[in-house]
Structure formats: C-alpha cells, structure tokens
C-alpha atoms as an extended CHARMM CRD file, in Angstrom:
* protein
*
       123  EXT
         1         1  MET       CA             85.0660000000       96.8550000000      187.5390000000  PROA      1               0.0000000000
         2         2  THR       CA             85.8940000000       97.9550000000      184.0010000000  PROA      2               0.0000000000
         3         3  PRO       CA             83.6570000000       96.8870000000      181.1340000000  PROA      3               0.0000000000
         4         4  ALA       CA             84.9730000000       94.3350000000      178.6490000000  PROA      4               0.0000000000
         5         5  PRO       CA             86.5850000000       95.9280000000      175.5770000000  PROA      5               0.0000000000
         6         6  THR       CA             84.7230000000       95.7270000000      172.2520000000  PROA      6               0.0000000000
         7         7  SER       CA             87.9210000000       95.6690000000      170.2030000000  PROA      7               0.0000000000
         8         8  VAL       CA             91.6360000000       95.2730000000      170.8890000000  PROA      8               0.0000000000
         9         9  ARG       CA             94.8600000000       95.6560000000      168.8910000000  PROA      9               0.0000000000
        10        10  VAL       CA             96.1190000000       92.4080000000      167.3800000000  PROA      10              0.0000000000
        11        11  ASP       CA             99.6730000000       92.8190000000      168.7100000000  PROA      11              0.0000000000
        12        12  ALA       CA             98.4360000000       93.4010000000      172.2640000000  PROA      12              0.0000000000
        13        13  TRP       CA             96.0480000000       90.4350000000      172.0340000000  PROA      13              0.0000000000
        14        14  LEU       CA             98.7340000000       88.0720000000      170.6940000000  PROA      14              0.0000000000
        15        15  TRP       CA            100.9430000000       89.0290000000      173.6350000000  PROA      15              0.0000000000
        16        16  ALA       CA             98.0680000000       88.8000000000      176.1360000000  PROA      16              0.0000000000
        17        17  VAL       CA             97.1350000000       85.2400000000      175.1030000000  PROA      17              0.0000000000
        18        18  ARG       CA            100.7960000000       84.1810000000      175.2630000000  PROA      18              0.0000000000
        19        19  LEU       CA            101.4240000000       83.4720000000      171.5800000000  PROA      19              0.0000000000
        20        20  PHE       CA            104.4370000000       85.8210000000      171.7910000000  PROA      20              0.0000000000
        21        21  LYS       CA            106.7920000000       86.5110000000      174.6880000000  PROA      21              0.0000000000
        22        22  SER       CA            106.6050000000       90.2810000000      174.2460000000  PROA      22              0.0000000000
        23        23  ARG       CA            104.3460000000       92.7960000000      172.5640000000  PROA      23              0.0000000000
        24        24  SER       CA            107.2540000000       94.0830000000      170.4970000000  PROA      24              0.0000000000
        25        25  LEU       CA            107.8240000000       90.5660000000      169.0960000000  PROA      25              0.0000000000
        26        26  ALA       CA            104.1280000000       90.3720000000      168.2100000000  PROA      26              0.0000000000
        27        27  ALA       CA            104.3110000000       93.7770000000      166.4990000000  PROA      27              0.0000000000
        28        28  ALA       CA            107.4320000000       92.7270000000      164.5750000000  PROA      28              0.0000000000
        29        29  ALA       CA            105.6830000000       89.5600000000      163.3780000000  PROA      29              0.0000000000
        30        30  CYS       CA            102.7490000000       91.6760000000      162.1800000000  PROA      30              0.0000000000
        31        31  LYS       CA            105.0620000000       94.0690000000      160.3300000000  PROA      31              0.0000000000
        32        32  ALA       CA            106.8720000000       91.1310000000      158.7050000000  PROA      32              0.0000000000
        33        33  GLY       CA            103.5790000000       89.7350000000      157.3860000000  PROA      33              0.0000000000
        34        34  HSD       CA            103.4920000000       86.6320000000      159.5910000000  PROA      34              0.0000000000
        35        35  VAL       CA            100.0880000000       87.4360000000      161.0930000000  PROA      35              0.0000000000
        36        36  ARG       CA             96.7720000000       87.3040000000      159.2290000000  PROA      36              0.0000000000
        37        37  VAL       CA             93.3480000000       88.2550000000      160.5520000000  PROA      37              0.0000000000
        38        38  ASN       CA             90.4130000000       86.7460000000      158.6350000000  PROA      38              0.0000000000
        39        39  GLY       CA             92.7270000000       86.0360000000      155.6860000000  PROA      39              0.0000000000
        40        40  GLU       CA             94.1590000000       89.5710000000      155.4270000000  PROA      40              0.0000000000
        41        41  ARG       CA             97.6540000000       90.6790000000      156.4370000000  PROA      41              0.0000000000
        42        42  ALA       CA             97.4740000000       92.4130000000      159.7810000000  PROA      42              0.0000000000
        43        43  LYS       CA             99.3270000000       95.5060000000      160.8820000000  PROA      43              0.0000000000
        44        44  PRO       CA            100.0580000000       95.7830000000      164.6210000000  PROA      44              0.0000000000
        45        45  ALA       CA             97.1610000000       98.2430000000      165.0990000000  PROA      45              0.0000000000
        46        46  THR       CA             94.5780000000       96.0230000000      163.3690000000  PROA      46              0.0000000000
        47        47  THR       CA             91.6050000000       95.6430000000      165.6770000000  PROA      47              0.0000000000
        48        48  LEU       CA             90.1830000000       92.2750000000      166.6380000000  PROA      48              0.0000000000
        49        49  ALA       CA             86.6030000000       91.3990000000      167.4610000000  PROA      49              0.0000000000
        50        50  LEU       CA             85.0610000000       88.2540000000      168.8950000000  PROA      50              0.0000000000
        51        51  GLY       CA             85.0140000000       85.3910000000      166.4000000000  PROA      51              0.0000000000
        52        52  ASP       CA             87.9260000000       86.6420000000      164.2580000000  PROA      52              0.0000000000
        53        53  GLU       CA             90.3640000000       84.0380000000      162.9420000000  PROA      53              0.0000000000
        54        54  VAL       CA             94.0520000000       84.7920000000      163.5170000000  PROA      54              0.0000000000
        55        55  VAL       CA             96.7840000000       82.8630000000      161.6780000000  PROA      55              0.0000000000
        56        56  VAL       CA            100.3340000000       83.1920000000      163.0200000000  PROA      56              0.0000000000
        57        57  ARG       CA            103.2230000000       81.7920000000      160.9690000000  PROA      57              0.0000000000
        58        58  GLY       CA            106.6580000000       81.3320000000      162.4720000000  PROA      58              0.0000000000
        59        59  GLY       CA            108.3970000000       79.1950000000      164.9650000000  PROA      59              0.0000000000
        60        60  GLU       CA            108.1000000000       75.4920000000      164.4290000000  PROA      60              0.0000000000
        61        61  ARG       CA            104.5420000000       75.5130000000      163.0830000000  PROA      61              0.0000000000
        62        62  GLU       CA            101.6050000000       77.6160000000      161.9700000000  PROA      62              0.0000000000
        63        63  ARG       CA             99.0250000000       78.5290000000      164.6290000000  PROA      63              0.0000000000
        64        64  ILE       CA             95.3680000000       79.0590000000      163.6780000000  PROA      64              0.0000000000
        65        65  VAL       CA             93.2880000000       80.4650000000      166.5240000000  PROA      65              0.0000000000
        66        66  GLU       CA             89.8420000000       81.9830000000      166.9180000000  PROA      66              0.0000000000
        67        67  VAL       CA             89.2370000000       84.9320000000      169.2340000000  PROA      67              0.0000000000
        68        68  ARG       CA             86.8650000000       83.8440000000      172.0200000000  PROA      68              0.0000000000
        69        69  GLN       CA             87.6730000000       86.6120000000      174.4940000000  PROA      69              0.0000000000
        70        70  LEU       CA             89.2500000000       90.0360000000      174.0510000000  PROA      70              0.0000000000
        71        71  LEU       CA             92.1690000000       90.6530000000      176.3950000000  PROA      71              0.0000000000
        72        72  VAL       CA             94.1770000000       93.8370000000      176.7680000000  PROA      72              0.0000000000
        73        73  LYS       CA             96.5150000000       92.7590000000      179.5680000000  PROA      73              0.0000000000
        74        74  ARG       CA             98.5440000000       89.5800000000      179.8200000000  PROA      74              0.0000000000
        75        75  VAL       CA             96.8130000000       86.8620000000      181.8220000000  PROA      75              0.0000000000
        76        76  GLY       CA             97.7640000000       83.4900000000      183.2590000000  PROA      76              0.0000000000
        77        77  ALA       CA             98.0400000000       80.4040000000      181.0870000000  PROA      77              0.0000000000
        78        78  PRO       CA             94.6140000000       78.9090000000      181.9800000000  PROA      78              0.0000000000
        79        79  ALA       CA             92.8550000000       82.2180000000      181.2500000000  PROA      79              0.0000000000
        80        80  ALA       CA             94.8290000000       82.6230000000      178.0110000000  PROA      80              0.0000000000
        81        81  ALA       CA             93.8220000000       79.1250000000      176.8950000000  PROA      81              0.0000000000
        82        82  ALA       CA             90.1700000000       79.9960000000      177.5540000000  PROA      82              0.0000000000
        83        83  ALA       CA             90.4680000000       83.1590000000      175.4460000000  PROA      83              0.0000000000
        84        84  ILE       CA             91.3600000000       81.2600000000      172.2460000000  PROA      84              0.0000000000
        85        85  LEU       CA             89.9980000000       78.3330000000      170.2700000000  PROA      85              0.0000000000
        86        86  ASP       CA             93.0240000000       76.5820000000      168.7810000000  PROA      86              0.0000000000
        87        87  ARG       CA             92.3980000000       75.1110000000      165.3140000000  PROA      87              0.0000000000
        88        88  SER       CA             96.0520000000       74.5010000000      164.4870000000  PROA      88              0.0000000000
        89        89  PRO       CA             96.8750000000       71.2890000000      162.6390000000  PROA      89              0.0000000000
        90        90  GLU       CA             98.7680000000       68.7130000000      164.6340000000  PROA      90              0.0000000000
        91        91  PRO       CA            102.5450000000       68.9180000000      164.1790000000  PROA      91              0.0000000000
        92        92  PRO       CA            104.1080000000       66.0040000000      162.3140000000  PROA      92              0.0000000000
        93        93  PRO       CA            105.7130000000       63.3690000000      164.5290000000  PROA      93              0.0000000000
        94        94  ALA       CA            109.3710000000       64.0990000000      165.2140000000  PROA      94              0.0000000000
        95        95  GLY       CA            111.8440000000       62.1430000000      163.1350000000  PROA      95              0.0000000000
        96        96  VAL       CA            109.3680000000       60.8140000000      160.5710000000  PROA      96              0.0000000000
        97        97  PHE       CA            110.4490000000       63.2210000000      157.8420000000  PROA      97              0.0000000000
        98        98  ALA       CA            114.1450000000       63.2600000000      158.6560000000  PROA      98              0.0000000000
        99        99  VAL       CA            116.2650000000       64.5040000000      155.7780000000  PROA      99              0.0000000000
       100       100  PRO       CA            119.0700000000       62.0760000000      154.9940000000  PROA      100             0.0000000000
       101       101  ARG       CA            122.4950000000       63.4400000000      155.8650000000  PROA      101             0.0000000000
       102       102  ARG       CA            125.7590000000       62.5350000000      154.1800000000  PROA      102             0.0000000000
       103       103  GLU       CA            128.7430000000       61.6980000000      156.2630000000  PROA      103             0.0000000000
       104       104  ARG       CA            131.2980000000       64.4380000000      156.5890000000  PROA      104             0.0000000000
       105       105  GLY       CA            134.0440000000       64.0680000000      153.9960000000  PROA      105             0.0000000000
       106       106  ALA       CA            131.9920000000       61.7930000000      151.7290000000  PROA      106             0.0000000000
       107       107  GLY       CA            132.1830000000       64.2990000000      148.8790000000  PROA      107             0.0000000000
       108       108  ARG       CA            129.4420000000       65.2740000000      146.5010000000  PROA      108             0.0000000000
       109       109  PRO       CA            126.5380000000       62.8840000000      145.9620000000  PROA      109             0.0000000000
       110       110  THR       CA            126.5660000000       60.7490000000      142.8590000000  PROA      110             0.0000000000
       111       111  LYS       CA            123.8100000000       61.0940000000      140.2820000000  PROA      111             0.0000000000
       112       112  ARG       CA            122.0540000000       58.0600000000      141.7510000000  PROA      112             0.0000000000
       113       113  GLU       CA            122.3160000000       59.3830000000      145.3190000000  PROA      113             0.0000000000
       114       114  ARG       CA            121.0860000000       62.8150000000      144.2060000000  PROA      114             0.0000000000
       115       115  ARG       CA            118.0090000000       61.2440000000      142.5970000000  PROA      115             0.0000000000
       116       116  GLU       CA            117.2820000000       59.3000000000      145.7860000000  PROA      116             0.0000000000
       117       117  ILE       CA            117.6030000000       62.4640000000      147.8670000000  PROA      117             0.0000000000
       118       118  GLU       CA            115.2460000000       64.3580000000      145.5420000000  PROA      118             0.0000000000
       119       119  ARG       CA            112.7520000000       61.4840000000      145.6250000000  PROA      119             0.0000000000
       120       120  LEU       CA            112.7690000000       61.5290000000      149.4460000000  PROA      120             0.0000000000
       121       121  ARG       CA            112.3580000000       65.3000000000      149.5750000000  PROA      121             0.0000000000
       122       122  GLY       CA            109.4690000000       65.1650000000      147.1200000000  PROA      122             0.0000000000
       123       123  TYR       CA            110.9110000000       67.3140000000      144.3220000000  PROA      123             0.0000000000
C-alpha cells in the first residue's frame, strides 16, 4: 500500500475529483485564469494541501470547494464527493431571470422598450 501524498498538482486533483472531464481541460482552465487556490491564480503545477480552498469559474456556475483528501488518480463519484467539501452557492432557479426577447422582425426597440429592458437587466 502506498502512503497518502502530502501534496498534489491542482490540475491532476481537479481531474481526479471529477470537476473536469480531462486533465488537459483542467490545465487549460488553470492557464486561462479560471482556477484560484486560496485567492491566488493557480498554474497547472500549483500544489494543493489539505484544507486549501479552490475556486473554479466556468461552465454554468462558479464552484468553491475545499480540499479534504488529496487524490492523484481519478476515483469513482462517491469517493470524489468525499474528497471535497462543496461551498458553492446555490444556482438561481431556472427561468426566474429570463431576459425578455423581441419577436423576430419586430425591428429595433423604442426608447420606452429600451428603458424597460435596461430596468429588467439592472443597468
């Protein structure tokens, strides 16, 4: 039996806990600046330790997770869920913040319609 690792690369860990489908996607997200470890931008080779906070932007929402277990190899979904503590905010209910759409061929919005659209969007 191999001893548990004391540190692991962030891209390998993100792949191992199933936040990304492949390690190369996790590395690309790190390079693009979508991954932060303890508030700092993370490169793919950034090492993680127990208790670190990892923030992953992208997809439909932001994920905020805490490292509870260091994994080097990809594991099953139940083991991956045990390796993280998910602190992500709940996603907004679908359809509540629907952006109003104009009918095709209706032309440009009038000044009144534009003001209503901006009020709904919160500008």
